[in-house]
N, C-alpha and C positions, 0 to 999 in steps of 0.2 A: 552230765553233771559229776561235780568232783568228785564221789567219794564211790564212785564207780569203780567194782574190780577187777583184777586182770589185764589191768593197764588203762582200759579203757576210760577211767576219770580222765576229764579236761583235753582232752584231744585237740588239736584244731581241726577248723572247718571253714578252708577257701571259699570267695564267694565269686571268687572267677574263674575256678576250673572243679571240675567233677573230685570232689573229697577221695582220697587214699583209702579202702577197701575196709582198712581196719575201720577207720570215726566214720565211717557214712554205715556199715552196719550195727554199729553201736548207736547212733543214733536213730537208726528205723528202730530197733529194739526196745529199745526208749520210748514207742509210740503209747496213746493211753485215747479210749473215749472217753468225748466230754462229759460231763455231769447233764442230770438235768436241765442246770439252771440253762442249761442251752438247745434246749428240744423244742420250743416254741419257734413258730416260724419266722415272727418278727425281730425275735433274738439269733437265731441259728444261721439268717441270711445276713446281720448283720456282722456277726463275728465271721463266718464266711470269707465278706468281701474284703475284713482288714486280714484276714490271714494269706486271703491268697497277693495283696501287698507286700508279702514277706515271701515271697517266691523266689528263689534266688535261678535266673535265667541259666544260670549256668549248667544245671544242677538237673535242667530237663531234656536229659537226653540218652539213648539207650546205652548209651556207657555210663547210668547210670541209677541201675536196675532199682538199687535200693529205696533209692530217695524224689526220681522221678514221680510228679504225679503227688508227692507229696505235698501236705499242710502242715507248717511250723509253726511253732510256739515258742517264741522267743522269750529267755528269760535276762533279768538282769544279773551283776554279781549278788546279788540277794535270793536267788532265787525267784520273782515277783518278775510281774508287766500289767497289760490292763488286757481284756479283750470284751467287747463289743456292753462296754459301759459298766463290767464287773473287775474285781480286784483278784489279784489271781496270786497265788503261793505257792510254789512247792518245795516240802520238807523233808525228809527221809523219814523222820517218824511217820507224820500224818496224811503224809500222799499230797493230792491237788488239795489245797483249800481254796473257796470262793464264795465274795464277799458283794457286797456293794456299797460303793463309794459313797460317805457319806451320810449312811442310815445306821440312824443310831439306836441301839439297844435300848427298850426300855425293862431293865432289871431292877421289879421292882422289890424283888425276894431272890438276891445275890445267889450267885453263880443256878439260877434258873434260868430255859432260855425261853426266849422273847420273839414275837413276830409284829411287830410294829406297823399295821395296816398303814399309819399316816405316815411314816414314811420309808414303809419299804413297799417296791414295785410289786403288786398283786393285779393291778387292772390295764385289761390289753386294750390300747385303744389304737386309732385309727388317722392320721394327721390328717391335713387337708393337702397334703402333696402329694397322699395316695401313699405313704409309707409307715411303720405300724412300730409299738411298742409298747413295752409296759411300766406304767407307773405307779406311784404312791397318790393315796385318796391326796393328798397336799401336791402335790403334782398336777394332779388331773383336775381342780380346781386351779389353780394358776394358769395353767396351758390352755384354758378352753377355749380358746378364741381361735385359738391354731389347730386344734382336733376336729376333725371331721364326726365322730361317733365313738363308742366304747362299741366292742367288737369281742362279744361272747361266745363261749365253746358252743353252745345251741342258741339258737333266739330265744329263747323264753331266759337265759340267764341273761341277757344285755338287758331286760324287762328289768328284773328282779332288779339289778345293778342302778339302771337308771332310776331307779323310784328307791334306793337305798341313800342315791347322789340326792334327790329330790329332800328329802326328810334331812339330809345334814343343812341343807343351805336353806329351806324353809324354818328349821332353828337358828342356821347362826343370824338369821335376817330378823328373823319372831315375826312373820310373815310371811308376804307383804298385807299389810292392812287393807289401803285403798291403792284403787287405780295408779293414784300420780306417786306413790312408793313402787309401784313395780315399773311405771315406766322412767324412773330415774336409774332403776339399776338398769333398763335397758339400752338408754342413752350413755349412761359412766362406762369408761375405760374399766375401769376395775369394780367391776359389778360381783364381784365375789373376795371383795377385800376383807369382809366378817370372817370368811370361811377361815381363814388361816388362824388368826389367835380361837376362833371357837374349837378347834379342830387339837388347840396344841390343849385348853382348858380340860376334854375330856380323852387327850389323849390315853390314860390307863386303863380306857373301856373298849380301847378298839385293836388290843394285844388278841392278838390270837390266841399265846399259850399264856397267858397267865392264870397264875395256878388259881387264886381267887376265883375273878371276874373276867373268865375268857370271851370273847368276840361272840356273839349268837348264842354263848351254850352256857350247860350250867356243869360246874365246878364238882368233880366228884363222884357225876351221875354214874348209875351202874343198875346194872338188873343185879338180880337177888341169885341169879347166877354165875356174875360175873362175865359174862358172855361180851365177847369185841367183835361185830360186826364188817362182813366186806366189804371195804368201799362203793365196791355195788352199789351198796341201799342210797346213796347219794348221789350217784354219778350219773345222771339220766341221760346218758348215750348208751347204757348198759341197765337195763330195766332188770330186776328181779326174775322175769320168768326168759330173761337171755338175751342178746345182744341184739340192740335197736338198729346202731351203724358198727359195721365191720369195724372199723379204726380202733375199736375196745378190744377185739377179740383175744384169749376170751374172759378176760375181765382186767381187774384192776385192783393192784398190788399195791403199790405205792401211789402219793400223789407229792408233788412241791407243797409249801404251805401256800405258796400265791395262789395255784389252783384249788387248792383244800377250804379257800377264804371266797372263791368263786361260788364254790360247789353247796357251802354251808350256805351263803344267801339263797340262793336258789332252791335250796332243801326247805326252807320255808314256807317259798314262796309258792311252787310246787312237785311239793311232795307227795307220792300217791297212798291214797288211803288202805285200807287191809287190815287184819291182824297184823298188831304191833309187838317185842316183846315190851314187859310191865316193868318200869323202872320201881326201885325200893324208896318206899316213903310217898306212892302214887297210891292214892285211894279207891281209884277207880282198877285199879290190879284184881284180876281175876281169872283163879289158875295160871298166874306168871304174865299172863297175856292183858293185854288192849283190845277192846274190841273196836271196831273201825268208827273210825271220828270225822271220817270226810279229809279232801286234800287241800293239801296247803292252800291259803287263802287267794292266792293271786290264779291259782288251778279251777276256780271256781268262772274267771273273768273272760268275755271277749277282749279283751287287751288292746288298748288304743293310745298310740299319744304320739305327740306332733313333735316331727324332725323339723328343725331349721337348716343354714347351712354349715351352721359349725356346733361344737358339742353346747357352749356356750348359749346359743340361740336355743335349743334343744331345751334346754335344763329351764330356761324361764318361762319358754313359752307353755309349758307345762307347770308351772308356778302359779296356779291359782291364785290372786287374790281376794281374801275374805271380805273384800264390799261388795264384788255382785252377787252375795245370796244365794250362786251355785251350790258352795261348798257349806259344810259348818266347820267353823274351827271354835272348839272350847275354850279356855282360859287352860282346862289341865290336859292338854292336848300335849305330847312328848314322843319324843321317839323312844327306843328301847335302851339304849344307854343311858338315858335321865333317870329310870325307873332302877328299884331295887332288882339286880338278880331275881330271874325264876327261881322256882325250887325244883324238883323232881317231876311234881303234878301241876295241876291246873291251879291256876292264881285262883284271888278268894272270888267264888260265885257271885257275892253283891258288888264288887268292884268290877269286874267285868261285864256285869246287866247293865253298868252306866257307859260301856266303851264299847269302843273305841274313841275316841274323843276327838278326831280329826284327820288329816294326810300323814301328821307326822308320826301317831299312831300305827294308822293302819299301813304304808307304808315299811314298818318293821314288828310287822303285827310278830308273834313268835308261834306260831303255830306248830312247833314241838319241839321237844328238848332235848338234845343233843351233846356228845363229848369227844373230842377228835383222840384218841389215842397213835403217841408221834415218840419218835427220838428224836437226836441232834439233826438228819437232813430231812427229815418228810413224816408224812404224813401217812400209817399202814392200818387204820379201823378206824371205826366209830360206832359210838353206842347211842340208839335211831329210836324215840317215841315219839306219841302225842305231846301238844304241850296245850293251848288255849283252842278252843273248840270256838267256831266260830259262823254264827247263821248266814248264809247268803241274804235271807228278808230285808229287802225296803234299806240296803246301805246306798242309796242313791244320790244321799247328801254330804255323805262322804269318804266317797271311791270314784274319783272325779274320771277314774282311767277305764272305764268299759261302758257299753250300751246297756238298758236297762229293759227289759220287756215283761207286760204285766200278764199275771195267770191269773186266771180265775179259779182252777180249783188250790193253790194257798191260799186264796180268798173266801173258800168255804172252808178250807180248816185253821186259818187264824183269822176268824171273822173280825175279833178284834182293832188287827190291824190293819185292814182289806182299808183301800188297794192294794195288795203283793206284788211288789215288783223282785222279781230276780234278775241275775247278771244272764245277758247277753252273749252267749255261745257265739265262734265262729265255725261255719261251716268250713274242710280244711278240703271242700270238694268245690266250693266258687270263690271264686275271685274276689278282692275288696272290692270293685267298679262295679260288680252287680248287686251287690246288699248299700250301695250308698245312701239310696233316700234314710234306712236308719240310724248313718252317720251324719245325714246334713238338716236333719230337722224330728219331731216329737212325733209319731204316727198317731192318729185319732183311732178312738176304738168303735166300739160298733154303735150305729147310727150317728158317725162323724164327731167335727168339733161343737156341731148346736147342738148334741142329747145333752153335755153336761157329766157325761161321762168320761173314767176314767182314762188318759190313752193307754193306745196297744202297745206304743215301746218309747224307750226318753233317750235321748242320743247322748253318747259320752258327756258327761259334764265339761271336759277341759276343753269338747268342741264350742261349746256355751261360750265357755272365756274365750276363746279366740273369733267367737263370734261378735262378742262385746268387743276387744281389743279394735276388730276392723270398724264396726260401728261407732266408737268412740275417735275414730280416725289414728288412730296408736300406729296399726297397720296399714300401707296402700291397699286399695283396693286388689292391685296386682301382686301380692303379694304372695310367694307359691310356697305353702307347707307339705310336708309331704308326710302324711299321716299313715303310722307306722301301726299296722294288727297285730296280735302275735298271743298265741294261744296254743293249749295242748289239751289233744283230745283224749279220754282214757278210756280204758278198757277194762272188761272180767271182774265188773264194779267197783269200780275206779284204783284196782291193784298195780294198772303196768300202763305207762302210756303208747299208746296206739298212732297218735302220728302229733305231730306238730306246725301249727298254721304262724306262717310268716310271710305277710305282705305288704309293701308300702306302694301308693297313690300316694304323687303330687295333684294339688289344686288349689288355684287360686283362692285365695278364703275372700272373696268374696260372695262364693256361693255358698257361702255361713252367713249372709250380711239379712236379718231380720227384718228391714226397711224396705229392701230392693230383691223380691223371690226369684225374678226373673232367671237370673244364672240358674240357680237352684234348681225352678222347676226345669230348667232345659237340659242341665243334666242327666235327672232322675228321667226325663222323657229321654232323654236319648237312650239310656239303658230300658227301659220299655221297648222301643226302638228294636235295638240288639235281639232283643226277648223276642221278638213279634217274628223276627227274621233268621233268628235260629232255630224256632218252632219250626218256620215254613220248610226250610232246610231237612229238618228232622222228620218232617212229617214225607217228602219227597222220599227220602231212604227208607222209610218205612212202605211209602207206595210200590216203588221197586224191589223191595223184597216179598209183596205180595202179588206181583206181577208174578216173579221166579217161583211164587207156592214158598218162603221163608216166612220166616218169624219176623211180622212187622216191628215189636219190640225193642228188640235185642238191635236192629239196626239203625231205629228211629236215636235210645238212645249215645250210639257209637258216633253219630253223623253230628249230633246236638252239643258234644262232648268236643267236637271238631271247631264247630263253627264257630263256640266261646273261645276256644284254644285262639281261632284264625282273628275276632273282633277283639282280645284284648289289647294287645300293643296297641292297635289302630284307636280306642277309645280313650288311652290312658295320654294316648301325643294331643288328641281333640282335646280333652279336658285339660290339659295343662295351658292350649290358647285359647282355654274361652275366657279367663277375664282378660284377653286383650283384644274384645271383640264389642263391640258398641251396641250391636244388634244380636242378643242370647238366639232370638227367634228364627234368625237366619242363620245362623251359625249352626240351629239343630238340623234346619232343611239339608246344611252338606253333607252334617253329618248320615244324615239320611239317604246320600247319593251314595256314598262313603261303605256304607255299609252295604245297601244294593249291589255296588261293583264286585263285593266282595263275597257276597252267597250267592251272587247269578254264577260268579265263575267257579264258585263249589259245586252248585247245583249241574251245570256244564259238564264241571269232571266225571260228575259222578252218570250222568244220564251216558256221557260218550263213552265210559267201562260198562258198563250194561253187555250182556251175554243176548246169542239168541232169544235166549228163552224168554226175558222179558221181552223184547222185542215181537215175539207173538203169543205174550199175553196169556190168559186164561178166565176161565167166570168167574165171580166174586161176589159174596152177598153182604153188600154195604151198607145192610136195615135195609133198604127200599127193594128189594130182590135182586135176584142174579144180573149182574150184567157185565161184560166183558172187560179186562181190565189188563192196559198193558203199557209201554213205557211211556208211552205218546200221552195215554187219561194221564200216570203220574207225571208229567212234565205241562200237563194244562192245567192241573188243582196247583203245584207250586210256582204257576206264574200268578194265579188268579189270589193263593195265601201271601206272595212276597209284596205283590201290590195292594194289599190291604194292608198288610203289617209296616210299608213303607211308602204312604201316597202321597210325601211330597217330593221322592227322586225322580221326577218326571216334572217335576215345574221349569226344568228343561234339560235338553238331550242329557242321557245319562255317561256320565266321562268314563271312556274306552268304550262306550259299546257305538255311539254314531246314534242317528237319525234312522239307520235303515232297521238296526235292531231293533231302537227302542219301536218301532211301527212292529215290527215284527211282534213286539213283547203285546204290544196292545191288540192287536191280531188274535192272540195266540198260538201262531202257527209257533213251530219247532223245528229246530236243526238237529236233532236226531230222531230215530225210531224210524217207525212205519206210519204208514198210510193205514190208518183206521177205514 
């Protein structure tokens, strides 16, 4: 820099030789850390690549200890440059200043800082070529066809952000009303052309720092004590009870505006329950507190969204049309930014009683009252309280992105609303494929389909919509959709997040076909085949433990976990290929043979690893009096149970076993253990 003192300013730096010692030392003393703008992986990788291009080969020697291996940021005569898509300027008074090129500040009040989500990058994305970037709202919709997906800081954040984009898209196209309207969007190259002008019209409501109407916040929100909480309150990987992941140890002191915007959206969707600080002006406050009002709306859900090959396809596949009658669209349906800003407490009870009016309202429901506290460089604190509570009962006509289960207990409590359906939450211990039946079809209640009673569960309406598209031949039978399930499991009275659910399963849409249910039945039956085989393996482990004198249940549970783990990948591969066959029943037979091969191998491995104590056995009472039980007995029962679970595994020789092994299986002979 020209203003450096002691003769260091303006020294020449040769690029074909090692610089003189004074110049090299002056350059090394001018090093600095890159600011937070470059902390995200997709930005950091690009920055490093660009800086490595500036490395001077002549300086990478042992004669240049000050500069060898260092990354050099070269400024022009005005002390300016570009790096990883940012404009950089260095001044003696302000130091390093980083801005986004073309970013437009919305300064509705002069000299007030602004972070405009329409034009400022804040949404992390993965492109179809595998690279990552951070884009503005306008850029995400403009480039959706070349983007693979959004990349949230946690899986639930991606789900919340996709729902935000869906609310924008529903409102921008004002529908779609009919399937024909949707088909036009699906086939047009400029599907999202209405979004750009729409964002311009509502741009003022997308300003994160707006002094009067900040995005998803309440201007001037404060507690009676003026307390400003740590950002740990809204960052989901640092729950209040302690770090959830070690990457945030020990907590969050500051966030950049882009990351703060993402966690703001996530807080409305998945914030925990528990006692929260009361806000001035909220009539619910008692003793400075508001007692539990429940988790953010999406926290109630077993979230389900359909993913296509690109973000464009993903948004359109989840954009349910009103004509199907699967989801209610009232004329009053509108997102949060087209409503008057919320106050510090809940909205008018009369108004809330008739809402939500549709998906746009639901996807942007303000379950919390928030206000970010910031300075010129980022966010350092938050005020967080309860907003508009929402009971989860019977919302299946308005909330398409979750399955629903019938609750007899709620029927008794809310007789006038019976039958009562609640969101079906995901089980973190089960892969999505093991609950496939509830995704493919509505399940009958007591007495079956002819009883006339309420269904035991309803599949997500977004999958009904996908089935409709396949039935109407809008999507080909073999179209491969990725069903992405997302959810949060809360603990300690819903005051902390215990686990996050994140699983994806690719399946052909023909599985959802209402007229041709052969494929769906085969897929569900294949899961039951796997269940039976895994139970047989679990029982084998329990029987071996019994022969050893150990607790059967402990070993049975561990074996079942392993069995499902071994079948997880093969089932997903088999399911992907199911749509390409003309005979799903034959495909199921092939699946049974594959399951037998895998589980049979697990059983042989377990029996081969048993000790002499299992060979010798012991006397046990299995309910029919004392009998001798050893590993040979366990093996015999395993063969019987596995054969019953997979009756079609021997339609022809079992792959990998051969005729001799199959014959041994039929005789009940064992290749391990001792003679009884």
